[in-house]
N, C-alpha and C positions, 0 to 999 in steps of 0.2 A: 349311807342310808338314802333311799330314793325320796325326793321331795314329793309331798302330796300335791296333786294337781287340781285343776278346776275342770269339770266335765261339761261338755257341750252336746246338746241335741238339736238337730235341724229338722223342722217340719216343712217340707217342700223342697224337691230336688230338681228344680228347673234350671234356668240359666244362672241366676244369682246363687242358688243353692250349690250348684256345681262349682262356681267360682269361689265361694266361701270355703267349700271342702278342699279345693285345691290349695288354697293359701294355708289353711290350718294344717294340712298334711305335709306340704312341701316345705313350709317354713316352721315346722314344729320346733326344731332345735334353735332357730333364731328367736322365736317367740319365748322359749324357755330362758334363753340367755338374757333377753331384754327384760323379762318380767321377774325372773328369779324363781320360777316354778313352771311346771308344764301345763299347757292347755290341751286337753284330750278330746278329740271328736269321738264321742261314745256311740251315738246313734244318729241315723238319718231316716226319717219316715216319709214315704211317698207311695202312692197307689201303684206306680209303675216301677217295679224293681228289676226289670229286664233291660231297659234301654241303656245303651252305652253312653255315658256322659264324658268319657275321656278321663275319668278319675279312677285310680286303682285304690279301692277301699279295702281295709282289713276285713277279714271274714266276720260276718255277723253284724256289721255296722248298719247296713241298709235293710230296713224292715218296711212292711206295708201297714203297720198298726200305729197310728199317731197316738192313740190313747195309752199304749204301752210306754211310749216315749214320755208323755206328759206325766205319767205316774211312776217313772223310774226313779227310785230314791237316790240313785248315784248321780243323776244329772242336776247340775247347779244352774245352768243357763239354757233356756229354750229359745231358739232362733226361729221366728216365723217368717218363711219366705214363700208361702203358697199364694199370696195375693188374694184379692177379693175381700168382701166384707164378711160373708158367712161361708164356711164355719171358722174362718180365721179368728174372728172376735171371740167366739166360744172357746177355741183352743187356747188363746192367750189368757182369757179369764180363768180357765181351768188350770193352766200352768201357774198363774199368779196365786190362785187359791191353794195350790200345793206348795207355796213358798218358794217358787223358782223365779229367778230374774228372767227378764225377757228382752230380746233384741228383735226389732222388726224393720223391714224396708217398706212397709205397707202404707204409703201416703194416703191412699183413698180411705183406708180404715181409720187412720189417725184423724184425718180431716173431718170425718163424719161421726166417729165413735170415740174419739180420743179422750173426752172427759170421763167416760165410764171406765176406760182402761186405766187412766192415771189415778182415778179415785180408788179403784181396786188395788193398785200397786201401793198407794200410800197406806191403805188400811192393812195390807199384809206385810208392809215393811220391805218391799223389794223394789228393784230398779227396772226402768224401761229405757233401753237405748234405741234411738231412732235416727242416727246420723245418716244412714243410707236411704232415708225416705225422701230426701231433697238433694238434688244435684249430684248424685253419684259420688265421684271421687273428691269433690270439693267439700272440705270439712266445715260447712257453713253453720251447722247446728252448734258445734263447739265454738266457732268464732262468735256467734251471736250470744250464746249463753255464758261463755267464759272470757274470751279475749276482749270483747267489747262491753264488759260489765260496767266499766267506768263511763260509758256513754249513754246519752239519750239518743236513740236512733231516730233520725228525722225522716229518712225515706229509704226504701228498698226498691230497686227495679232490676229485673233480670230476665235473661233467656234461660228458662228452666225446663224446656222440653226440646230434646235433640232432634226428634222426628220433624217437628214443624220448622226448626231452624235449618235442617238439611233441605227441606222442600223449598223454603224461601231463598236459600242460598243458590240452589240449582236454577230456580226461576230467574233470579237476578243475573247470574253469570251466563246463562245459556238462552234466556228469552223464551223458555218453554212454558206451557200452561200448567195449571195446577194438577189436573187429572193425570196427565202424562208423567209428571214428576212424582206424584203419589204412587203410581204403578211401579216406577223404577225403585222408589224407596222400599216398597213392599218386596220386590224381587231381591233386593240387597239385604233384607232383614232389618232395615232401619224402622220400618213401619209394620204394625200388626196386620193380620188379615182383616180385622175390624179396627180401623185406626181412629174411631170416633173420639176417644178420650184425648188423643194427641192433637188432632187437627181442629177440634172444636174448642180447645183451650181448657178442657176439664181437668186434665192431668196437671197443667200449670196452676189451675185454681186450687187443686188439692194441696200442692206444695206451698203456694202462697198463704193458704190458711195456716199452715204450721209456722212459717216464717213470721207472719204478722202477729200471731199469738205470742211467740217467743220475744219478738222485738218490742211490742207495744203493750203487752199485758192485757190483751183482749181475749174473750172466749173464742173457741174454735167457731168460725163464722163462715163456713164454706157456702152456705145457702145465700149469704148476703153479698157475695162477690159477683160483680158484673163480669160476665164471661162471654167472649166472642172469639170465634176461631178464624182460620185463614182461608176457608174454602172459597171466599168471594174475591180474593186477591187475584188480579190479572196482570199479565205482562205489560199492558198499557199503563196501569197505575205505577208499576215498578219503574217504567221508563220515565214517566212524568216526575216521580219522586226523585229520580236521579238528576233530572234537569234542574230541579230546585236545590240539589245538593244534599239529598237525603237517601237513606235506605230504609226498607220496611222490615221490621222484626216483630215476632210475637212476644210481647212483653208482659210480665207480671209486675204490677206496680202497687206499692203500699206507701202511703204518706201520712204523716201526722200534721194536723193544722189545729193547734189549740187542743180542744177536747174532742176533735173529730178525726177519725181515721178513714181515709179513702182506700178502697181495695178494688182493683180491676185487672182483668186480663183481656187483651185485645191486640190486633195488629197495630203497630205504632210506627210512625215515621221519626227517625233519628238522624241528626246531622251526620254526614259521612265521617267527620273527624271525632265523633263521640266514641269513647272506648268500646262500648258494647256493639256499635255499628259494624266493627271489623271482626266480630266473633262469627265464624262461619261453620258450615257442616254440622256435625252432631255434637259440637261442643256447647257447653253451658257457660254462662257468666252472670255474676251477681254483683251489682253496684250498690254499695251502702254508703250513706252519709250519716256520720255521727257528730254530735256537738263538740266532742273533744278531738276526734281524729280527722274530721273532714271527710272527703270522698275516698273510698277504698274499692278496689275491684278484685274479685275472686274468680278464677278461670280454670276450667278443666273439663274432663270427660264426664258427661252427666248420666251415662247409663252404660250397660254392658256387663258381661260376666265378671271380669276382673276388677274394673273400677268400683262397681257397686259392692262386690265381694270384699274389697279392701276396706270400704267404709263399715261394712258389717263386722269385720274382724277388729276394727278400731274400737267399736262398742264392746265387743266381747272382751278385749284386753282391758278396757277401762273398768268394766264391771268385775272382771276377774281380780284386778288389783284391789278393788273395794272389798270383795269377799275375803281376800287373804289378809288385808290390813285392818279390816273392820272400820274403814274410814267413812262409811256411810255412802249416800248416793253420790255418784259422779256426774252422770248426765242430768239427773234431776227429773222428778216426775211432778214436782210442785210448781206449776206455772202460775205465778201470782197474777191476779186479774185486777185491773183498775176499773172500779165501777163507774167512774166519772167519764170514761171514754165512750163515744158513740160511733157507730158506723155511718159514714156519710153516704147519703143517697147518690146514686150515679147522676141523677138529673141536676145535682147541685155542684158537681165538680167543674172546674174551670181549666181549659187547655186551649191550645191552638188547633186549627183544623186544616186539613187538605180537602178540597171539594172538587169533584169532577161532574160537570153538567153535560148532558148531551142536548145542545140547544140549536135552534135554527139560526143561521147567520143572517140576521135581519137587523136593520136599524132599531134601536130602542130596547133590544133584548137585554143587553148588559145593564142598562139603567134600571130595568124592571127587577132583575135579580138583585142588584146591589141595593136597590131601594128596600126590598123585603128584608135583606140582611141588616141594613142600617136601622130599620124599624125595630129590630130585635137587639140593637146595640152590638152588632157584629160588624167589625171593620175589616176591609180587605187589605192584606199586606203586599201581595204580589199576584200576578196573573199570567197565564199562557193561553193563547187562543190559536188553534191549529186550523189551517185551510180555509177556503171559501167555497162552499157548495150551496148555491142558491136553492132554497126550498128543501135542503137536506140538513139533518142534524150533524153538528161538528163538536168535537170536545172543547169545552171551555173549563179551564182549570184554575183554581184559586187557592191561595194560602191566606188564612185569616190571622188576625191578632187573637189574643186570648178571649175566649167567650165561655158562657155557661152552657152546659150540655142541654138543659131544658130549652133555652132560647134557640140553640142550633136546631134541635129536633122540630120545634114549632116552625122555624123559618123554612126548613127543608120541606116540611109537609105542605106549606103554602106554595113554595116554588115548584114542587113536583106537580101541582095542579095547573100550572100555566100551560096554555096551548102551545107555546113556543119551546117548551121543554119536553123531550122525549124520554120516557122511562124514569126510573128512580135515580136520584143523585147518589153518586158514590162518595163516601166521606171516610176519612181516616183521622185519628187523633195524632197530634204532634207533640213530642217531648224533647227537651234538651236544647232547644234553640232559644235565642234571645227574642223576646217578644217586642 
């Protein structure tokens, strides 16, 4: 007698949808052997039913009517892979209303609308899987929710956008500027035609929203995350960072300090011997510190057809087991919130800084700059000064000890008004070094 299976429907047949379909079809026998029952790809809905995705689908599987899929009584799990906020949210809520479990890779949707989705899932007694929403093939959602359940997580920092990491890696290794590297990344398919979400840090902030909520028990707080991209990074700053013994990475950072949680995404200088500093190309890495385990590093491909498809199938398998065993929620839609925790304002965070001034090479310039910094309780750790060009501005580069963001902003505002300083000061935050 044939074992009754779990039926899956996919909404959205782009890159990740195709990867998910490939895995479900090509590994169908392996999945059945491992789960003890078949997982059947019953329907895929997409407006484009003609384009070849390199997947040989059974007849009748690909349709152009998402509503038909959402209301198909034979489908147990709806997988949303279309992206965007609308109509993805409406489709997910409709699936949940029909009593179907949901899997999604849509980090932007969860970061901004996740509370509504999880509330609906709890009300209807269904599960929502979202492993693929953060860091592609790295099973970081499962790690945080299950493997590290015996820990109070102290901090999370990571490279969670492969496009930006690829650009910064190329700039570091080849000395080329940002715009040229971005064009190359677009030509190779690593960056979208509109790369704004990647290069401005928005994609990383979406993912950090999810990780911070799971790790610290705070509401989804995307709008409260300080977000800064990599568009202003220059080969000159990469060169100076290297001279100080650092590399520049776009980091997503979340830390708990008592009842305060700081969350920020920005270019960050890391010591070259830091584990994350050596993560290059399109790879992702997440560095977690827990009170029981200490520091842990998770590394892997953060995007792409097969890595992200693999994470989607992982959720499908978990929910399918839950359906067949009546074990209840596996990934969990009840994210407990701690009402005592507050989001720390960016102006109150403390970190070390890299500063690059364009200053006239004249007597007294350094003392004026250092005097302003000292007046804001900012002390200089080390310094590099290049060249001597009388009456012309030259780079003056400093590394500071730990200082408050608000004090640094006020000091730089005052310094930039000096007649001996040309243009705005370039500054980067520094993590991972000894103060």
